[in-house]
Structures are given as C-alpha cells and as structure tokens.
C-alpha distance (Angstrom), angle and dihedral (degrees) to the residues before:
residue distance angle dihedral
M1 . . .
V2 3.80 . .
S3 3.80 127.9 .
T4 3.79 122.4 -140.2
A5 3.80 141.4 149.1
G6 3.78 117.1 -66.3
H7 3.81 90.9 -126.9
C8 3.83 89.0 59.3
V9 3.82 91.1 65.3
A10 3.83 106.2 22.2
E11 3.80 132.0 32.8
R12 3.80 127.6 -179.1
G13 3.79 93.0 -10.9
H14 3.80 95.2 -50.4
T15 3.79 124.5 110.1
I16 3.81 114.5 -131.6
D17 3.82 109.9 -121.6
H18 3.81 131.9 -145.2
L19 3.79 97.0 28.3
V20 3.80 121.6 170.0
F21 3.82 125.0 -162.1
A22 3.83 111.7 -139.6
A23 3.81 106.0 -159.9
G24 3.79 110.8 -155.3
Y25 3.81 95.1 8.0
R26 3.83 112.7 -156.0
G27 3.78 103.3 176.2
P28 3.79 136.8 -66.7
T29 3.81 96.8 -68.3
L30 3.81 101.0 47.6
T31 3.79 129.3 69.6
P32 3.82 109.2 -110.2
L33 3.79 110.7 -97.0
F34 3.80 93.5 -116.3
G35 3.81 98.1 28.1
T36 3.77 137.1 -111.5
F37 3.77 127.5 -69.8
D38 3.81 130.0 -167.4
V39 3.79 112.7 -120.1
L40 3.80 104.8 -122.6
W41 3.80 96.1 -169.8
S42 3.78 142.3 -30.9
V43 3.78 137.6 -142.7
A44 3.80 128.3 -159.4
P45 3.80 131.5 175.6
N46 3.81 115.0 -86.5
G47 3.78 86.5 -120.2
W48 3.80 87.0 69.7
T49 3.80 102.3 35.6
L50 3.82 94.8 43.8
Q51 3.83 105.2 25.5
H52 3.82 105.5 21.0
G53 3.79 89.8 -135.9
D54 3.81 108.7 176.0
G55 3.79 90.9 -139.4
F56 3.82 89.1 61.3
D57 3.83 95.3 48.7
T58 3.80 97.4 127.2
A59 3.80 135.8 100.9
F60 3.77 141.5 178.4
V61 3.79 122.9 -138.9
K62 3.78 131.0 -161.1
V63 3.79 112.9 -141.5
G64 3.79 129.8 -158.3
T65 3.78 128.1 -133.7
R66 3.77 121.7 -56.2
K67 3.80 111.5 -76.1
E68 3.82 98.5 -146.9
A69 3.79 140.1 29.4
H70 3.81 124.5 -117.0
T71 3.79 107.8 -87.7
D72 3.80 98.5 -160.7
G73 3.81 99.3 49.4
S74 3.80 94.3 -117.7
T75 3.77 126.2 128.4
H76 3.83 93.5 -137.1
P77 3.82 100.4 -139.5
G78 3.77 118.7 -153.8
H79 3.74 140.1 71.9
P80 3.82 109.8 -39.3
V81 3.79 94.2 -136.5
L82 3.77 106.9 26.8
G83 3.81 97.1 41.7
Q84 3.76 133.1 -121.7
S85 3.78 93.0 -53.6
G86 3.78 92.9 46.7
P87 3.79 121.8 120.6
T88 3.75 125.6 -100.1
V89 3.79 106.4 -100.3
S90 3.78 119.8 -166.1
G91 3.79 102.0 -163.2
V92 3.76 141.0 -70.2
A93 3.79 133.0 -51.4
F94 3.79 128.5 -155.4
S95 3.82 125.2 -158.6
A96 3.81 89.8 7.4
T97 3.80 122.1 155.9
P98 3.82 102.2 -56.5
T99 3.81 95.2 -150.7
G100 3.78 135.3 45.6
H101 3.79 130.6 73.4
A102 3.81 121.8 -22.2
D103 3.78 143.0 166.6
A104 3.81 119.0 -135.7
Y105 3.80 119.8 -163.5
G106 3.78 131.4 -162.5
Y107 3.79 147.9 128.0
P108 3.83 102.3 -98.8
G109 3.80 111.0 -166.0
A110 3.82 93.0 -140.5
I111 3.83 92.3 63.5
Q112 3.82 115.8 69.1
S113 3.82 89.3 -26.4
G114 3.81 91.3 -67.9
N115 3.80 92.3 -68.8
V116 3.80 98.6 122.8
P117 3.80 133.2 48.6
V118 3.80 113.7 -105.7
R119 3.80 129.6 -161.8
C120 3.78 126.0 -146.1
S121 3.79 111.9 -165.2
D122 3.80 119.7 -168.8
D123 3.78 146.6 117.8
I124 3.79 115.8 -77.8
Q125 3.77 132.5 -142.8
T126 3.79 131.6 -171.6
L127 3.79 127.1 -103.1
D128 3.78 124.1 -169.0
P129 3.82 110.6 -121.9
S130 3.78 123.8 -152.7
V131 3.82 90.5 -113.3
G132 3.80 131.8 16.4
P133 3.78 138.3 3.5
H134 3.79 121.2 -13.3
L135 3.76 119.0 -70.6
R136 3.77 114.9 -140.6
V137 3.79 127.1 -143.3
M138 3.80 130.0 -147.1
D139 3.83 115.2 -165.2
G140 3.78 127.2 -151.4
C141 3.81 99.1 38.0
E142 3.80 102.3 133.7
N143 3.82 119.6 -159.8
F144 3.82 93.7 -0.6
N145 3.80 93.3 147.8
G146 3.80 142.6 105.1
G147 3.80 103.6 42.2
A148 3.78 104.7 12.4
S149 3.81 92.6 96.6
G150 3.77 113.5 115.1
G151 3.78 94.7 22.7
P152 3.80 116.1 139.6
V153 3.80 123.3 -96.4
V154 3.80 109.8 -146.5
Q155 3.82 127.4 -162.7
N156 3.78 134.2 176.6
I157 3.82 105.2 -112.0
N158 3.81 114.0 -176.0
G159 3.79 91.9 -28.7
H160 3.82 95.6 -44.8
R161 3.80 126.5 102.1
R162 3.80 107.6 -127.5
V163 3.79 135.9 174.8
T164 3.83 106.5 -115.6
G165 3.80 101.2 170.7
T166 3.79 146.2 -23.9
V167 3.79 136.2 -100.4
E168 3.83 107.1 -91.3
G169 3.80 102.8 178.2
Y170 3.79 149.3 -39.2
I171 3.82 133.4 -115.6
P172 3.84 107.5 -152.1
S173 3.83 96.7 -167.0
T174 3.81 92.3 59.8
H175 3.85 100.2 24.9
E176 3.80 89.3 -124.3
V177 3.79 123.5 153.3
R178 3.81 112.9 -152.9
V179 3.79 113.7 -147.4
T180 3.78 132.6 -176.6
Y181 3.79 124.6 -116.5
W182 3.78 112.3 -135.6
E183 3.79 111.1 -137.2
T184 3.83 133.5 135.5
A185 3.82 99.7 -31.7
A186 3.81 93.0 47.6
R187 3.81 90.9 45.2
N188 3.82 90.7 52.5
S189 3.81 91.0 51.1
W190 3.82 91.0 46.5
E191 3.80 92.4 50.4
Y192 3.82 91.6 46.8
A193 3.80 89.4 51.3
Q194 3.81 91.5 51.0
I195 3.80 94.9 57.5
H196 3.82 99.7 40.3
C-alpha cells in the first residue's frame, strides 16, 4: 500500500489508468532503485473524487509485484520510497496533532530535474480549506513544486515517526508547501484499502 495525493490518481471524477509506481525513482534513464510496480487499484476519499476538496486530496494505491529483477546483484537497503538516506517510519497516524514540526518529501521538478527525493523540514500550521479537513502549510520550502505532490508528510508522534498526510501543492510566491491532514476520511480510505 502506497499513499499519494488524490490528484495523482483521479482528476475531475475520473480515475487515471495504467499507473506505475517507481520506488526509488532516479530519473528517466535509470531503473528505479527499488523497481517498478503496476498500480492495481486506488482509493481516495469521496470528498476528493466527488467534490475535489483540497483537504481531501489524498489517496492510497495497491501495487502488484515488482516488475523487474535487480540488475546489479545488490539488495538495495533503505526505505523503498524515501531512499537510502530516508528516515525510519513506523506507520501512519490519523487525527494526530495537526501542527508542530514535520518533514515533507517529494521529487520537485525545480531541484535536479525532479530526479532525487528532497526533504523540506519546518513547522506546520493549519489553513482552512474551502471543502474538507484542514490543510496544513509549511513555510520556507523553496522550489518544492512540479513532482512533489503525493509525497509523505512525517511527524514525530509519541516518539515514533509516522506519516500524517501527503503533499497537496506548492505556492511559489510564498515558498509554502500545502499538505493534507489525515483524519476520518483518510482513515476510512486507508481501512478500505487494507481489506480489499
């Protein structure tokens, strides 16, 4: 199961077909570090698929088995999404503290052509969206656009690093990253994804 932004898998009420998850993406000419996986199906909150509420802009995707074998014989240790230098993450958290310090990860196109994962680390604050749960904002994340959407937002919750949302968008003029806040709707989608 992989989390992402709702707009990465469904736009204007239509699911995007033929998606592939590239774990450990390293650019268009190299095989992803951890391989590629067909996306079997995805689920997003109704608030995203039916209303396009920014606060609901999250989704979970089920991936199939790895499509290719390692070509260099290595086992490629490290986190399959965040890369070898990625943090240890011990799960997800719903309705966690919406503010505080967080790390957002993504592949922003303005940094090394979107070929490496980038972390933005900052304090977050809430922002009321037009529809749905609170959006959260992280300031001071320069050039975090064009590919960062859907990246995980990680917070320390009671001594454990947990994913508490996903990158929803970026505002270049203010260097703000908008991130979702996983609460009831995201939890319902997550639980549905776990049993199907």
